[in-house]
LUMLUM-166255 format. One record per atom (N, C-alpha, C, O): x, y, z; residue in three letters; residue number from 1; atom name. Coordinates in steps of 0.2 Angstrom, whole numbers, padded with zeros to 4 digits. Example, Ala and Ser with C-alpha at 12.3 -4.5 7.8 and 13.67 -1.06 7.14 Angstrom:
# LUMLUM-166255
{{0066 -0028 0039} "Ala" 1 "N"}
{{0062 -0022 0039} "Ala" 1 "CA"}
{{0066 -0016 0039} "Ala" 1 "C"}
{{0071 -0017 0042} "Ala" 1 "O"}
{{0064 -0011 0035} "Ser" 2 "N"}
{{0068 -0005 0036} "Ser" 2 "CA"}
{{0064 0000 0039} "Ser" 2 "C"}
{{0067 0006 0040} "Ser" 2 "O"}
//
This chain:
# LUMLUM-166255
{{0469 0495 0371} "Met" 1 "N"}
{{0472 0489 0372} "Met" 1 "CA"}
{{0471 0486 0379} "Met" 1 "C"}
{{0471 0490 0384} "Met" 1 "O"}
{{0470 0480 0379} "Arg" 2 "N"}
{{0469 0476 0385} "Arg" 2 "CA"}
{{0475 0472 0387} "Arg" 2 "C"}
{{0478 0469 0383} "Arg" 2 "O"}
{{0477 0473 0394} "Val" 3 "N"}
{{0483 0470 0396} "Val" 3 "CA"}
{{0481 0466 0402} "Val" 3 "C"}
{{0477 0468 0406} "Val" 3 "O"}
{{0484 0460 0403} "Arg" 4 "N"}
{{0482 0455 0409} "Arg" 4 "CA"}
{{0489 0453 0412} "Arg" 4 "C"}
{{0493 0451 0409} "Arg" 4 "O"}
{{0489 0454 0419} "Phe" 5 "N"}
{{0494 0452 0423} "Phe" 5 "CA"}
{{0492 0446 0427} "Phe" 5 "C"}
{{0487 0446 0430} "Phe" 5 "O"}
{{0497 0441 0427} "Thr" 6 "N"}
{{0495 0434 0430} "Thr" 6 "CA"}
{{0502 0432 0433} "Thr" 6 "C"}
{{0507 0434 0432} "Thr" 6 "O"}
{{0501 0426 0437} "Gly" 7 "N"}
{{0506 0423 0440} "Gly" 7 "CA"}
{{0509 0425 0446} "Gly" 7 "C"}
{{0515 0423 0448} "Gly" 7 "O"}
{{0506 0429 0450} "Gly" 8 "N"}
{{0508 0431 0456} "Gly" 8 "CA"}
{{0503 0433 0461} "Gly" 8 "C"}
{{0497 0433 0459} "Gly" 8 "O"}
{{0504 0434 0467} "Pro" 9 "N"}
{{0499 0436 0472} "Pro" 9 "CA"}
{{0497 0443 0470} "Pro" 9 "C"}
{{0501 0448 0468} "Pro" 9 "O"}
{{0490 0444 0471} "Ile" 10 "N"}
{{0487 0451 0470} "Ile" 10 "CA"}
{{0485 0453 0477} "Ile" 10 "C"}
{{0481 0451 0480} "Ile" 10 "O"}
{{0488 0459 0479} "Val" 11 "N"}
{{0487 0462 0486} "Val" 11 "CA"}
{{0481 0467 0485} "Val" 11 "C"}
{{0482 0472 0482} "Val" 11 "O"}
{{0476 0466 0488} "Leu" 12 "N"}
{{0470 0470 0489} "Leu" 12 "CA"}
{{0470 0473 0496} "Leu" 12 "C"}
{{0473 0471 0500} "Leu" 12 "O"}
{{0465 0478 0497} "Ala" 13 "N"}
{{0464 0481 0503} "Ala" 13 "CA"}
{{0463 0476 0509} "Ala" 13 "C"}
{{0465 0477 0514} "Ala" 13 "O"}
{{0458 0471 0507} "Glu" 14 "N"}
{{0456 0467 0512} "Glu" 14 "CA"}
{{0458 0460 0512} "Glu" 14 "C"}
{{0456 0456 0516} "Glu" 14 "O"}
{{0461 0458 0506} "Thr" 15 "N"}
{{0463 0451 0505} "Thr" 15 "CA"}
{{0469 0451 0500} "Thr" 15 "C"}
{{0471 0455 0497} "Thr" 15 "O"}
{{0472 0445 0500} "Val" 16 "N"}
{{0477 0443 0495} "Val" 16 "CA"}
{{0475 0437 0491} "Val" 16 "C"}
{{0473 0432 0493} "Val" 16 "O"}
{{0474 0438 0484} "Ile" 17 "N"}
{{0473 0433 0480} "Ile" 17 "CA"}
{{0479 0429 0478} "Ile" 17 "C"}
{{0483 0433 0474} "Ile" 17 "O"}
{{0481 0423 0480} "Glu" 18 "N"}
{{0487 0420 0479} "Glu" 18 "CA"}
{{0489 0419 0472} "Glu" 18 "C"}
{{0495 0420 0470} "Glu" 18 "O"}
{{0485 0417 0468} "Asp" 19 "N"}
{{0486 0416 0461} "Asp" 19 "CA"}
{{0481 0419 0456} "Asp" 19 "C"}
{{0477 0416 0453} "Asp" 19 "O"}
{{0481 0426 0456} "Gly" 20 "N"}
{{0476 0430 0453} "Gly" 20 "CA"}
{{0478 0433 0447} "Gly" 20 "C"}
{{0483 0432 0444} "Gly" 20 "O"}
{{0474 0437 0444} "Ser" 21 "N"}
{{0475 0441 0438} "Ser" 21 "CA"}
{{0472 0448 0438} "Ser" 21 "C"}
{{0467 0449 0442} "Ser" 21 "O"}
{{0475 0453 0435} "Val" 22 "N"}
{{0472 0459 0435} "Val" 22 "CA"}
{{0472 0461 0427} "Val" 22 "C"}
{{0477 0460 0424} "Val" 22 "O"}
{{0466 0463 0425} "Thr" 23 "N"}
{{0466 0465 0418} "Thr" 23 "CA"}
{{0465 0473 0418} "Thr" 23 "C"}
{{0460 0476 0421} "Thr" 23 "O"}
{{0468 0476 0413} "Ala" 24 "N"}
{{0468 0483 0412} "Ala" 24 "CA"}
{{0466 0485 0405} "Ala" 24 "C"}
{{0469 0482 0401} "Ala" 24 "O"}
{{0462 0490 0404} "Glu" 25 "N"}
{{0460 0492 0397} "Glu" 25 "CA"}
{{0461 0499 0397} "Glu" 25 "C"}
{{0458 0503 0400} "Glu" 25 "O"}
{{0466 0501 0392} "Asp" 26 "N"}
{{0467 0509 0391} "Asp" 26 "CA"}
{{0470 0512 0398} "Asp" 26 "C"}
{{0468 0518 0399} "Asp" 26 "O"}
{{0473 0508 0402} "Gly" 27 "N"}
{{0476 0511 0408} "Gly" 27 "CA"}
{{0472 0511 0414} "Gly" 27 "C"}
{{0473 0513 0419} "Gly" 27 "O"}
{{0466 0508 0413} "Ile" 28 "N"}
{{0461 0507 0419} "Ile" 28 "CA"}
{{0460 0500 0421} "Ile" 28 "C"}
{{0458 0496 0416} "Ile" 28 "O"}
{{0460 0498 0427} "Ile" 29 "N"}
{{0459 0492 0429} "Ile" 29 "CA"}
{{0451 0490 0428} "Ile" 29 "C"}
{{0447 0494 0430} "Ile" 29 "O"}
{{0450 0485 0424} "Val" 30 "N"}
{{0443 0483 0423} "Val" 30 "CA"}
{{0441 0476 0426} "Val" 30 "C"}
{{0435 0475 0426} "Val" 30 "O"}
{{0446 0472 0428} "Ala" 31 "N"}
{{0444 0466 0431} "Ala" 31 "CA"}
{{0450 0463 0436} "Ala" 31 "C"}
{{0456 0464 0434} "Ala" 31 "O"}
{{0448 0461 0442} "Ile" 32 "N"}
{{0453 0458 0446} "Ile" 32 "CA"}
{{0449 0451 0448} "Ile" 32 "C"}
{{0444 0451 0450} "Ile" 32 "O"}
{{0453 0446 0447} "Gly" 33 "N"}
{{0450 0439 0449} "Gly" 33 "CA"}
{{0455 0434 0450} "Gly" 33 "C"}
{{0461 0435 0450} "Gly" 33 "O"}
{{0452 0428 0451} "Glu" 34 "N"}
{{0457 0422 0452} "Glu" 34 "CA"}
{{0459 0418 0446} "Glu" 34 "C"}
{{0463 0414 0446} "Glu" 34 "O"}
{{0455 0419 0440} "Asp" 35 "N"}
{{0457 0416 0434} "Asp" 35 "CA"}
{{0454 0420 0428} "Asp" 35 "C"}
{{0452 0426 0429} "Asp" 35 "O"}
{{0452 0416 0423} "Gly" 36 "N"}
{{0449 0419 0417} "Gly" 36 "CA"}
{{0454 0420 0411} "Gly" 36 "C"}
{{0455 0426 0410} "Gly" 36 "O"}
{{0456 0415 0408} "Arg" 37 "N"}
{{0460 0416 0402} "Arg" 37 "CA"}
{{0457 0420 0397} "Arg" 37 "C"}
{{0451 0419 0395} "Arg" 37 "O"}
{{0461 0425 0394} "Thr" 38 "N"}
{{0458 0429 0389} "Thr" 38 "CA"}
{{0463 0429 0383} "Thr" 38 "C"}
{{0469 0426 0384} "Thr" 38 "O"}
{{0462 0433 0378} "Lys" 39 "N"}
{{0466 0433 0372} "Lys" 39 "CA"}
{{0470 0440 0373} "Lys" 39 "C"}
{{0472 0443 0368} "Lys" 39 "O"}
{{0470 0443 0379} "Asp" 40 "N"}
{{0473 0450 0380} "Asp" 40 "CA"}
{{0481 0449 0379} "Asp" 40 "C"}
{{0483 0443 0380} "Asp" 40 "O"}
{{0484 0454 0379} "Val" 41 "N"}
{{0492 0454 0380} "Val" 41 "CA"}
{{0493 0452 0387} "Val" 41 "C"}
{{0489 0455 0392} "Val" 41 "O"}
{{0497 0447 0388} "Glu" 42 "N"}
{{0498 0444 0395} "Glu" 42 "CA"}
{{0505 0445 0398} "Glu" 42 "C"}
{{0510 0444 0394} "Glu" 42 "O"}
{{0506 0447 0404} "Phe" 43 "N"}
{{0512 0448 0407} "Phe" 43 "CA"}
{{0512 0443 0413} "Phe" 43 "C"}
{{0508 0443 0417} "Phe" 43 "O"}
{{0517 0439 0413} "Asp" 44 "N"}
{{0518 0434 0419} "Asp" 44 "CA"}
{{0522 0438 0424} "Asp" 44 "C"}
{{0528 0440 0423} "Asp" 44 "O"}
{{0519 0438 0430} "Leu" 45 "N"}
{{0522 0442 0436} "Leu" 45 "CA"}
{{0528 0438 0439} "Leu" 45 "C"}
{{0532 0440 0443} "Leu" 45 "O"}
{{0529 0431 0437} "Ala" 46 "N"}
{{0534 0427 0439} "Ala" 46 "CA"}
{{0535 0427 0447} "Ala" 46 "C"}
{{0540 0428 0450} "Ala" 46 "O"}
{{0529 0427 0451} "Gly" 47 "N"}
{{0529 0427 0458} "Gly" 47 "CA"}
{{0530 0434 0461} "Gly" 47 "C"}
{{0529 0434 0467} "Gly" 47 "O"}
{{0531 0439 0458} "Arg" 48 "N"}
{{0531 0446 0461} "Arg" 48 "CA"}
{{0524 0448 0463} "Arg" 48 "C"}
{{0519 0445 0460} "Arg" 48 "O"}
{{0523 0452 0468} "Ser" 49 "N"}
{{0517 0454 0470} "Ser" 49 "CA"}
{{0514 0460 0466} "Ser" 49 "C"}
{{0518 0464 0464} "Ser" 49 "O"}
{{0508 0460 0465} "Leu" 50 "N"}
{{0505 0466 0461} "Leu" 50 "CA"}
{{0500 0469 0466} "Leu" 50 "C"}
{{0495 0466 0469} "Leu" 50 "O"}
{{0500 0476 0467} "Met" 51 "N"}
{{0496 0479 0471} "Met" 51 "CA"}
{{0492 0485 0467} "Met" 51 "C"}
{{0495 0490 0467} "Met" 51 "O"}
{{0486 0483 0464} "Pro" 52 "N"}
{{0483 0488 0460} "Pro" 52 "CA"}
{{0481 0494 0464} "Pro" 52 "C"}
{{0479 0494 0469} "Pro" 52 "O"}
{{0483 0500 0460} "Gly" 53 "N"}
{{0482 0506 0463} "Gly" 53 "CA"}
{{0487 0509 0467} "Gly" 53 "C"}
{{0487 0515 0469} "Gly" 53 "O"}
{{0492 0505 0469} "Leu" 54 "N"}
{{0498 0507 0474} "Leu" 54 "CA"}
{{0503 0510 0469} "Leu" 54 "C"}
{{0505 0507 0464} "Leu" 54 "O"}
{{0506 0516 0471} "Val" 55 "N"}
{{0511 0519 0468} "Val" 55 "CA"}
{{0518 0519 0473} "Val" 55 "C"}
{{0517 0521 0478} "Val" 55 "O"}
{{0523 0516 0470} "Asp" 56 "N"}
{{0529 0515 0474} "Asp" 56 "CA"}
{{0533 0521 0473} "Asp" 56 "C"}
{{0537 0522 0469} "Asp" 56 "O"}
{{0533 0525 0478} "Leu" 57 "N"}
{{0537 0532 0478} "Leu" 57 "CA"}
{{0544 0531 0480} "Leu" 57 "C"}
{{0548 0535 0479} "Leu" 57 "O"}
{{0545 0525 0484} "His" 58 "N"}
{{0552 0524 0487} "His" 58 "CA"}
{{0556 0521 0482} "His" 58 "C"}
{{0562 0522 0482} "His" 58 "O"}
{{0554 0517 0478} "Gly" 59 "N"}
{{0558 0514 0472} "Gly" 59 "CA"}
{{0561 0507 0474} "Gly" 59 "C"}
{{0566 0505 0471} "Gly" 59 "O"}
{{0559 0504 0480} "Asp" 60 "N"}
{{0562 0497 0481} "Asp" 60 "CA"}
{{0561 0492 0476} "Asp" 60 "C"}
{{0565 0487 0475} "Asp" 60 "O"}
{{0556 0493 0472} "Ala" 61 "N"}
{{0554 0488 0467} "Ala" 61 "CA"}
{{0558 0489 0461} "Ala" 61 "C"}
{{0558 0484 0456} "Ala" 61 "O"}
{{0562 0494 0460} "Ile" 62 "N"}
{{0565 0495 0454} "Ile" 62 "CA"}
{{0572 0491 0454} "Ile" 62 "C"}
{{0576 0492 0449} "Ile" 62 "O"}
//
């Protein structure tokens, strides 16, 4: 299954994409970009930041 996250900043190692998207397929990130509408399952981040690959061990985001 493909899932696409949109609607918030995407924080990467060297840059921040202010209005980006991250697409994952079977739990693996397959695309990070500034746009690209698809027919995937889509989640609106509603302004929350997404940091691909980061694991929040502290739990502030919960």
